[in-house]
Steps between C-alpha positions, in 0.01 A plus 500: 500500500630843408518782748670837532865501596664828593867526399733527796740725307555635147558222248875434494616308193777242515681644201863404534505137387235460232504413132216654304247263346220630285135415450337254264447746217783332308347171385682189389479581129631855547799362691654406164443845346768745615311807377184395684694430820658846488166666421324328788783578741486867396126505574551343842776740602316809371190405698700436816410130521871420528719716724861510611582230754723734702334842508146426382545754220429484130683272259565532131556205266872471436509203263442126488681168505435142392379246753389143450223311674381140503139386472305205645674263256843633588536662158710815482367834373702819457339838561568853617511670839484879527740679731423821685721779626465731798707816453484584872641166619678399180365144513376289209221266619367224275127519420403135505153393377279316747519166315869484594672503837820673596804269465282211375507351150166318513176689456310598812213260425741203488657596833164567663365163389801317647479696827126430525558130451749499787278712723188290449696173475332399177625424152331735255726470195855429408751785538787518249748629761721257690422409861778711652371808319145435618621459859670841477177656372301351785753601765512857372122525479456379856746763624387793288133403492470548875663842468269589211191426709621752756585755230155468341332544837710812556408643159131438563520668838736791436398591146133401481413514873350153490565188702449128447484297818780249538235253613369496145846400376549219749512143368570624148818425308727790406375509142137522616587774749671703230211444260250618762695815584571587137125505424464801729744718308418695183689324224391347168440126511817301431512127431745412781491581870877551510485740203219697663680524833824605333323784320340622823818479705706669231258787459535567871875427506466223756683218322410197292457126529 
Protein backbone atom coordinates (compact mmCIF):
# COMPACT_ATOMS: atom_id res chain seq x y z
CA UNK A 1 0.00 0.00 0.00
CA UNK A 2 1.30 3.43 -0.92
CA UNK A 3 1.48 6.25 1.56
CA UNK A 4 3.18 9.62 1.88
CA UNK A 5 6.83 9.63 2.84
CA UNK A 6 8.47 12.91 3.77
CA UNK A 7 12.14 13.17 2.76
CA UNK A 8 14.47 13.44 5.72
CA UNK A 9 16.87 15.69 3.79
CA UNK A 10 17.42 17.04 0.26
CA UNK A 11 18.00 14.26 -2.26
CA UNK A 12 21.75 13.60 -2.32
CA UNK A 13 22.91 11.68 -5.39
CA UNK A 14 25.68 9.10 -5.24
CA UNK A 15 27.49 10.54 -8.23
CA UNK A 16 31.12 9.58 -7.89
CA UNK A 17 31.17 5.95 -9.02
CA UNK A 18 28.52 5.55 -11.70
CA UNK A 19 28.56 4.68 -15.38
CA UNK A 20 25.72 6.22 -17.34
CA UNK A 21 23.19 3.85 -18.88
CA UNK A 22 20.39 5.15 -21.03
CA UNK A 23 16.74 4.30 -21.53
CA UNK A 24 15.11 1.84 -23.89
CA UNK A 25 14.58 4.30 -26.72
CA UNK A 26 17.41 2.62 -28.64
CA UNK A 27 15.88 -0.67 -29.79
CA UNK A 28 17.70 -3.78 -30.90
CA UNK A 29 17.49 -2.97 -34.61
CA UNK A 30 18.80 0.58 -34.14
CA UNK A 31 21.79 -0.80 -32.23
CA UNK A 32 23.33 -1.74 -35.59
CA UNK A 33 22.76 1.71 -37.13
CA UNK A 34 25.44 4.16 -35.98
CA UNK A 35 23.55 7.23 -37.21
CA UNK A 36 20.39 6.18 -35.37
CA UNK A 37 22.33 5.48 -32.17
CA UNK A 38 23.91 8.94 -32.29
CA UNK A 39 20.57 10.60 -33.08
CA UNK A 40 18.81 8.88 -30.20
CA UNK A 41 21.64 9.66 -27.79
CA UNK A 42 21.50 13.33 -28.83
CA UNK A 43 17.76 13.38 -28.09
CA UNK A 44 18.27 11.81 -24.67
CA UNK A 45 21.03 14.21 -23.65
CA UNK A 46 19.19 17.30 -24.94
CA UNK A 47 16.09 16.35 -22.96
CA UNK A 48 18.09 15.71 -19.80
CA UNK A 49 17.19 12.01 -19.59
CA UNK A 50 20.90 11.21 -19.31
CA UNK A 51 23.09 13.37 -17.07
CA UNK A 52 26.70 13.47 -15.96
CA UNK A 53 27.52 10.77 -13.42
CA UNK A 54 29.75 13.11 -11.40
CA UNK A 55 28.09 16.53 -11.32
CA UNK A 56 24.55 15.79 -12.50
CA UNK A 57 25.00 18.33 -15.30
CA UNK A 58 24.29 18.17 -19.00
CA UNK A 59 26.12 15.89 -21.41
CA UNK A 60 26.77 16.21 -25.10
CA UNK A 61 27.33 13.26 -27.44
CA UNK A 62 31.05 12.97 -28.08
CA UNK A 63 31.14 10.00 -30.45
CA UNK A 64 30.56 6.26 -30.57
CA UNK A 65 32.37 2.94 -30.52
CA UNK A 66 31.72 -0.64 -31.60
CA UNK A 67 30.51 -3.18 -29.07
CA UNK A 68 29.40 -6.75 -29.57
CA UNK A 69 26.63 -8.64 -27.83
CA UNK A 70 25.44 -12.24 -27.80
CA UNK A 71 21.83 -13.38 -28.08
CA UNK A 72 19.88 -16.33 -26.63
CA UNK A 73 21.62 -18.70 -29.07
CA UNK A 74 25.05 -17.37 -28.19
CA UNK A 75 25.41 -15.75 -31.61
CA UNK A 76 27.51 -12.60 -31.79
CA UNK A 77 26.18 -9.26 -33.06
CA UNK A 78 28.20 -6.07 -33.49
CA UNK A 79 26.59 -2.69 -32.88
CA UNK A 80 27.27 0.84 -31.71
CA UNK A 81 27.38 2.54 -28.32
CA UNK A 82 27.22 6.33 -28.05
CA UNK A 83 29.62 8.12 -25.74
CA UNK A 84 28.85 11.33 -23.89
CA UNK A 85 31.06 14.12 -22.63
CA UNK A 86 30.71 16.43 -19.65
CA UNK A 87 32.78 19.59 -20.12
CA UNK A 88 32.62 20.43 -16.40
CA UNK A 89 34.03 17.09 -15.21
CA UNK A 90 35.81 16.08 -18.41
CA UNK A 91 34.46 12.52 -18.28
CA UNK A 92 33.22 10.41 -21.19
CA UNK A 93 30.43 8.07 -20.00
CA UNK A 94 29.10 5.31 -22.25
CA UNK A 95 25.37 5.50 -23.05
CA UNK A 96 24.40 1.85 -23.00
CA UNK A 97 20.93 0.78 -24.23
CA UNK A 98 18.72 -1.06 -21.76
CA UNK A 99 18.91 -4.40 -23.61
CA UNK A 100 22.60 -4.56 -22.67
CA UNK A 101 24.32 -4.53 -19.30
CA UNK A 102 27.52 -2.80 -18.34
CA UNK A 103 30.56 -5.11 -18.69
CA UNK A 104 28.38 -8.00 -19.94
CA UNK A 105 28.45 -9.49 -23.44
CA UNK A 106 25.11 -11.31 -23.31
CA UNK A 107 21.87 -9.42 -23.75
CA UNK A 108 19.97 -8.44 -20.63
CA UNK A 109 17.10 -10.84 -21.38
CA UNK A 110 19.51 -13.81 -21.50
CA UNK A 111 21.08 -12.85 -18.17
CA UNK A 112 17.72 -12.18 -16.54
CA UNK A 113 16.37 -15.55 -17.65
CA UNK A 114 19.38 -17.38 -16.18
CA UNK A 115 19.17 -15.42 -12.91
CA UNK A 116 15.43 -16.12 -12.66
CA UNK A 117 16.01 -19.82 -13.15
CA UNK A 118 18.50 -19.83 -10.28
CA UNK A 119 16.28 -17.71 -8.05
CA UNK A 120 13.16 -19.81 -8.56
CA UNK A 121 15.12 -23.08 -8.81
CA UNK A 122 13.44 -24.09 -12.04
CA UNK A 123 14.69 -24.85 -15.52
CA UNK A 124 13.00 -22.50 -17.97
CA UNK A 125 15.26 -22.80 -21.02
CA UNK A 126 18.81 -23.51 -21.94
CA UNK A 127 21.32 -20.66 -21.56
CA UNK A 128 24.19 -20.48 -24.07
CA UNK A 129 26.67 -19.19 -21.46
CA UNK A 130 28.88 -21.62 -19.56
CA UNK A 131 28.10 -22.53 -15.95
CA UNK A 132 30.88 -20.42 -14.43
CA UNK A 133 29.59 -17.34 -16.24
CA UNK A 134 26.04 -17.99 -15.06
CA UNK A 135 27.25 -18.40 -11.47
CA UNK A 136 28.95 -14.99 -11.70
CA UNK A 137 25.72 -13.43 -12.98
CA UNK A 138 23.73 -14.92 -10.13
CA UNK A 139 26.26 -13.91 -7.48
CA UNK A 140 26.38 -10.34 -8.76
CA UNK A 141 22.60 -10.09 -8.97
CA UNK A 142 22.16 -11.30 -5.41
CA UNK A 143 24.62 -8.67 -4.17
CA UNK A 144 23.49 -5.74 -6.29
CA UNK A 145 19.82 -6.71 -6.37
CA UNK A 146 19.52 -6.23 -2.62
CA UNK A 147 21.15 -2.81 -2.94
CA UNK A 148 18.84 -1.92 -5.83
CA UNK A 149 15.75 -2.66 -3.74
CA UNK A 150 16.96 -0.14 -1.18
CA UNK A 151 17.81 2.41 -3.88
CA UNK A 152 14.36 2.09 -5.47
CA UNK A 153 12.68 2.53 -2.10
CA UNK A 154 14.78 5.65 -1.54
CA UNK A 155 13.86 7.08 -4.95
CA UNK A 156 10.17 6.46 -4.32
CA UNK A 157 10.37 8.14 -0.94
CA UNK A 158 12.73 11.05 -1.58
CA UNK A 159 11.71 11.96 -5.12
CA UNK A 160 8.04 10.97 -5.31
CA UNK A 161 7.17 11.11 -1.58
CA UNK A 162 5.67 7.64 -1.68
CA UNK A 163 6.32 4.52 0.34
CA UNK A 164 5.81 0.80 -0.19
CA UNK A 165 5.65 -1.23 2.99
CA UNK A 166 8.45 -3.74 3.37
CA UNK A 167 5.80 -6.21 4.50
CA UNK A 168 4.49 -6.25 0.95
CA UNK A 169 7.95 -7.25 -0.29
CA UNK A 170 8.44 -10.06 2.20
CA UNK A 171 8.56 -13.63 0.88
CA UNK A 172 9.26 -12.39 -2.64
CA UNK A 173 12.44 -13.14 -4.56
CA UNK A 174 14.71 -10.24 -5.50
CA UNK A 175 13.46 -10.15 -9.08
CA UNK A 176 9.83 -9.93 -7.92
CA UNK A 177 10.70 -7.19 -5.43
CA UNK A 178 12.41 -5.16 -8.13
CA UNK A 179 9.52 -5.72 -10.53
CA UNK A 180 7.02 -4.54 -7.91
CA UNK A 181 8.97 -1.39 -7.07
CA UNK A 182 9.68 -0.52 -10.70
CA UNK A 183 5.93 -0.47 -11.46
CA UNK A 184 5.57 2.54 -9.17
CA UNK A 185 8.01 4.72 -11.09
CA UNK A 186 7.19 6.67 -14.26
CA UNK A 187 9.08 4.91 -17.02
CA UNK A 188 7.99 3.38 -20.34
CA UNK A 189 7.39 -0.36 -20.23
CA UNK A 190 10.56 -2.35 -20.92
CA UNK A 191 10.68 -6.08 -21.61
CA UNK A 192 13.13 -6.96 -18.80
CA UNK A 193 13.04 -6.15 -15.10
CA UNK A 194 16.81 -5.64 -15.00
CA UNK A 195 16.66 -3.24 -17.97
CA UNK A 196 13.85 -1.27 -16.34
CA UNK A 197 15.65 -1.03 -13.01
CA UNK A 198 18.89 0.02 -14.68
CA UNK A 199 17.12 2.86 -16.48
CA UNK A 200 15.52 4.08 -13.25
CA UNK A 201 18.70 3.87 -11.20
CA UNK A 202 20.76 5.56 -13.89
CA UNK A 203 18.34 8.43 -14.30
CA UNK A 204 18.69 9.10 -10.59
CA UNK A 205 22.44 8.37 -10.53
CA UNK A 206 22.10 5.60 -7.97
CA UNK A 207 23.93 2.78 -9.75
CA UNK A 208 23.03 -0.25 -11.83
CA UNK A 209 22.60 -3.99 -11.54
